Backbone as a chain_set.jsonl record, in Angstrom:
{"seq": "XXXXXXXXXXXXXXXXXXXXXXXXXXXXXXXXXXXXXXXXXXXXXXXXXXXXXXXXXXXXXXXXXXXXXXXXXXXXXXXXXXXXXX", "coords": {"N": [[70.234, 113.564, 97.735], [69.93, 114.605, 100.567], [71.673, 115.666, 104.499], [68.874, 115.0, 105.622], [68.5, 112.863, 105.012], [67.07, 109.83, 104.234], [68.123, 106.423, 105.876], [67.523, 104.547, 103.892], [67.269, 106.009, 101.775], [70.303, 106.265, 101.994], [71.866, 104.246, 101.922], [70.67, 103.296, 99.271], [71.343, 105.148, 97.247], [75.067, 105.159, 98.327], [74.697, 102.611, 96.965], [74.474, 103.029, 94.366], [77.458, 104.124, 94.148], [78.966, 103.234, 94.006], [81.045, 101.497, 93.099], [83.46, 98.934, 92.465], [86.134, 97.732, 94.828], [89.36, 97.505, 97.197], [90.775, 95.554, 98.927], [93.012, 94.21, 102.213], [95.139, 92.144, 103.031], [96.663, 91.365, 106.257], [98.979, 90.265, 108.681], [100.94, 88.801, 110.589], [102.878, 87.27, 109.81], [104.966, 85.575, 107.709], [104.058, 85.288, 104.419], [105.413, 81.73, 102.647], [107.184, 81.655, 99.274], [104.892, 78.668, 97.845], [103.533, 78.705, 99.198], [99.778, 78.661, 100.268], [98.135, 82.055, 100.632], [96.68, 83.639, 103.611], [94.01, 83.565, 104.78], [92.794, 82.508, 102.439], [90.529, 80.878, 101.78], [88.595, 82.95, 103.346], [88.521, 85.038, 100.636], [87.485, 84.267, 98.143], [84.829, 83.627, 99.448], [83.944, 86.71, 99.972], [84.137, 87.929, 97.889], [82.319, 86.943, 96.748], [79.951, 87.567, 97.881], [80.441, 90.144, 97.42], [79.379, 90.441, 95.108], [77.233, 89.813, 95.169], [76.385, 92.613, 95.157], [76.745, 93.723, 93.704], [78.64, 94.88, 93.107], [82.461, 95.484, 92.9], [86.119, 93.484, 92.909], [88.742, 95.258, 93.226], [91.237, 94.867, 93.831], [93.612, 93.413, 96.145], [95.553, 93.356, 98.529], [98.675, 91.95, 100.405], [99.809, 91.808, 103.427], [102.715, 93.329, 105.149], [104.593, 91.918, 108.058], [106.376, 94.276, 107.522], [107.005, 94.603, 104.92], [104.774, 94.988, 101.883], [102.781, 93.314, 98.705], [101.287, 92.368, 96.435], [97.498, 91.198, 96.732], [97.125, 89.021, 94.563], [99.61, 87.472, 94.259], [102.486, 85.235, 94.009], [104.678, 84.738, 95.631], [107.35, 84.48, 95.442], [107.643, 85.562, 92.38], [106.34, 87.3, 92.458], [107.118, 91.757, 93.46], [107.925, 92.503, 96.009], [106.953, 95.472, 97.997], [109.255, 97.046, 100.941], [107.312, 98.239, 104.132], [107.833, 101.325, 104.972], [108.778, 102.209, 102.72], [106.166, 103.488, 102.262]], "CA": [[70.602, 113.628, 99.415], [70.771, 115.784, 102.071], [71.414, 115.073, 104.955], [67.556, 114.283, 106.135], [68.069, 111.796, 103.817], [66.969, 108.593, 105.49], [68.705, 105.248, 105.682], [67.272, 103.902, 103.215], [67.631, 106.395, 101.416], [71.43, 106.868, 102.272], [71.88, 102.926, 100.806], [70.201, 103.157, 97.586], [73.012, 106.287, 96.682], [76.314, 104.171, 97.78], [75.053, 100.617, 95.595], [74.645, 103.301, 92.341], [77.896, 104.616, 93.39], [80.5, 101.523, 94.498], [81.426, 100.236, 92.013], [84.655, 98.387, 92.751], [87.024, 97.738, 96.118], [90.361, 97.424, 97.462], [90.951, 94.594, 100.254], [94.187, 93.997, 102.135], [95.27, 90.855, 104.135], [97.283, 91.589, 107.394], [99.546, 89.109, 109.117], [102.697, 88.765, 110.669], [103.548, 85.655, 109.403], [105.53, 85.781, 106.3], [103.865, 84.187, 102.865], [106.135, 81.605, 101.964], [106.646, 80.755, 98.534], [104.289, 78.213, 98.087], [102.754, 78.081, 100.296], [98.39, 79.187, 100.29], [97.889, 83.484, 100.929], [95.716, 83.974, 104.557], [92.848, 84.481, 104.372], [92.758, 82.518, 101.075], [89.304, 81.032, 101.655], [87.785, 84.116, 103.272], [88.828, 85.833, 99.996], [86.187, 83.618, 97.793], [83.13, 84.53, 100.137], [83.797, 88.035, 99.974], [84.169, 88.459, 96.169], [81.061, 86.502, 96.406], [78.985, 88.365, 99.145], [80.138, 92.269, 96.78], [78.99, 90.686, 93.735], [75.405, 90.359, 94.815], [75.36, 93.854, 95.718], [76.968, 94.44, 92.682], [80.204, 94.757, 94.03], [83.197, 93.873, 92.103], [86.894, 93.255, 93.276], [89.393, 96.201, 92.389], [92.408, 94.69, 94.119], [93.64, 93.03, 96.782], [96.854, 93.464, 98.778], [98.945, 91.727, 101.356], [100.612, 93.034, 104.124], [102.909, 92.36, 106.723], [105.177, 92.89, 108.705], [107.689, 94.769, 106.843], [106.535, 94.305, 103.412], [103.327, 94.354, 101.58], [103.022, 92.422, 97.594], [100.112, 92.32, 95.898], [97.188, 89.183, 97.305], [96.924, 86.87, 94.133], [100.515, 87.067, 93.848], [103.271, 84.532, 93.753], [105.669, 85.196, 96.805], [107.934, 84.611, 94.938], [107.485, 86.168, 91.603], [105.746, 89.592, 93.163], [106.725, 92.807, 93.771], [107.341, 92.834, 97.706], [107.409, 96.676, 98.835], [108.807, 97.563, 101.781], [106.401, 99.361, 104.226], [108.03, 101.581, 105.171], [108.415, 103.572, 101.713], [105.159, 104.342, 102.091]], "C": [[70.696, 114.703, 99.71], [70.293, 115.147, 103.483], [70.576, 115.341, 106.231], [67.177, 113.665, 105.557], [67.283, 111.356, 104.902], [67.794, 107.453, 105.495], [68.442, 104.354, 104.502], [68.03, 104.402, 101.674], [69.16, 106.6, 100.404], [72.236, 105.358, 101.15], [72.301, 103.07, 99.17], [71.854, 103.498, 96.788], [74.323, 105.608, 97.09], [75.876, 103.601, 97.236], [75.157, 101.589, 94.358], [76.336, 104.192, 93.233], [79.725, 104.454, 93.532], [80.414, 100.209, 93.728], [81.956, 98.59, 92.205], [85.626, 98.936, 94.01], [88.515, 97.65, 96.488], [90.226, 96.659, 98.837], [92.525, 94.535, 100.57], [94.199, 93.009, 103.989], [95.912, 91.269, 104.486], [97.822, 91.061, 107.876], [100.922, 89.32, 109.236], [103.349, 87.669, 110.646], [103.877, 85.46, 107.808], [104.591, 84.71, 105.6], [105.437, 83.389, 102.672], [105.877, 81.373, 100.282], [106.379, 79.583, 98.006], [103.621, 77.851, 98.149], [101.504, 79.356, 99.745], [98.802, 80.287, 101.231], [97.037, 83.59, 102.32], [95.029, 83.446, 104.421], [92.315, 83.514, 102.79], [90.958, 81.635, 100.609], [88.558, 82.048, 102.169], [87.363, 84.741, 102.254], [87.202, 85.472, 98.295], [85.355, 83.861, 97.554], [83.204, 85.499, 99.987], [83.322, 88.162, 98.787], [82.722, 88.017, 96.38], [78.969, 86.818, 97.437], [78.851, 89.683, 98.209], [79.428, 91.888, 95.929], [77.269, 90.627, 93.802], [75.591, 92.01, 95.228], [75.994, 94.888, 94.216], [78.601, 94.842, 92.182], [81.398, 94.388, 93.584], [85.348, 94.135, 92.998], [87.999, 94.098, 93.035], [91.102, 95.478, 91.796], [92.212, 94.197, 95.413], [95.145, 93.346, 97.165], [97.294, 92.812, 99.716], [99.968, 91.902, 102.007], [101.495, 92.489, 104.824], [103.713, 92.51, 107.05], [106.063, 93.856, 108.37], [108.1, 95.217, 105.287], [105.213, 94.028, 102.735], [103.826, 93.856, 99.552], [101.648, 92.82, 96.723], [99.471, 91.029, 96.295], [97.31, 88.678, 95.91], [98.763, 86.888, 93.712], [101.932, 86.09, 93.932], [104.501, 85.542, 94.479], [107.077, 86.512, 95.657], [108.765, 85.808, 93.852], [107.207, 87.631, 91.619], [106.955, 90.675, 93.388], [106.255, 92.692, 94.926], [107.854, 94.718, 98.07], [107.486, 97.038, 100.286], [108.401, 98.426, 102.584], [106.665, 100.975, 104.637], [108.328, 103.434, 103.956], [106.976, 103.601, 101.422], [105.078, 105.566, 102.929]], "O": [[71.373, 115.631, 99.269], [69.28, 114.502, 103.753], [70.967, 115.688, 107.346], [65.987, 113.506, 105.285], [66.908, 111.902, 105.94], [68.575, 107.75, 104.591], [69.229, 103.445, 104.236], [68.78, 103.841, 100.875], [69.367, 106.847, 99.216], [72.866, 105.429, 100.095], [73.254, 103.028, 98.392], [72.781, 102.898, 96.244], [74.954, 105.361, 96.062], [76.565, 103.642, 96.216], [75.786, 101.202, 93.373], [76.353, 105.303, 92.704], [80.818, 104.991, 93.355], [80.087, 99.024, 93.664], [81.338, 97.526, 92.151], [85.878, 100.121, 94.225], [89.023, 97.855, 95.385], [89.595, 97.162, 99.766], [93.339, 94.715, 99.665], [93.743, 93.074, 105.131], [96.489, 91.968, 103.653], [96.806, 90.402, 108.098], [101.774, 89.775, 108.472], [104.241, 87.245, 111.381], [103.055, 85.231, 106.921], [104.377, 83.577, 106.029], [106.471, 84.049, 102.564], [104.776, 81.017, 99.863], [107.383, 79.044, 97.54], [102.981, 76.963, 97.585], [101.753, 80.415, 99.168], [99.472, 80.087, 102.244], [95.965, 83.71, 101.728], [95.277, 82.455, 103.734], [91.408, 84.012, 102.123], [90.371, 81.74, 99.533], [87.593, 82.256, 101.434], [86.209, 85.168, 102.281], [86.382, 86.223, 97.767], [84.805, 84.191, 96.503], [82.058, 85.774, 99.633], [82.151, 88.488, 98.587], [81.884, 88.885, 96.138], [77.783, 86.494, 97.503], [77.79, 90.289, 98.06], [78.581, 92.72, 95.606], [76.399, 91.065, 93.05], [74.564, 92.513, 95.685], [75.827, 96.052, 93.85], [79.287, 94.987, 91.17], [81.707, 93.201, 93.688], [85.532, 95.172, 93.635], [88.616, 93.42, 92.213], [91.759, 95.416, 90.757], [91.127, 94.314, 95.981], [95.946, 93.582, 96.26], [96.349, 92.746, 100.502], [101.044, 92.14, 101.457], [101.357, 91.33, 105.215], [104.208, 93.488, 106.489], [106.601, 94.31, 109.38], [109.018, 95.84, 104.753], [104.592, 92.989, 102.959], [104.973, 94.035, 99.143], [101.339, 94.009, 96.647], [100.103, 89.974, 96.345], [97.735, 87.526, 96.005], [99.078, 86.196, 92.744], [102.76, 86.996, 93.844], [105.021, 86.591, 94.099], [107.429, 87.656, 95.368], [109.743, 86.531, 94.043], [107.632, 88.648, 91.07], [108.006, 90.045, 93.513], [105.075, 92.697, 95.278], [109.01, 95.042, 98.343], [106.488, 97.299, 100.958], [108.777, 99.565, 102.31], [105.728, 101.773, 104.604], [108.23, 104.654, 104.085], [106.635, 103.75, 100.249], [104.15, 106.36, 102.776]]}, "num_chains": 1, "name": "protein.A"}
């Protein structure tokens, strides 16, 4: 498909190329051990909508003001890296 292709052609190309995505949840609220991560209800909904398009979530990140870590990890056991390290 060249630049002159229709929008429908572009969507078809995009759908055939994208298999997995990354997501990040940004918040200023610290997450304490044992607490649910922010947006816990949104992530399953996002997973479902993406699955309908044959797109899987490859990885997720929880990003705060001072550190980031895997979204699905427990804050007490997950490695949290300083944002300044990026």
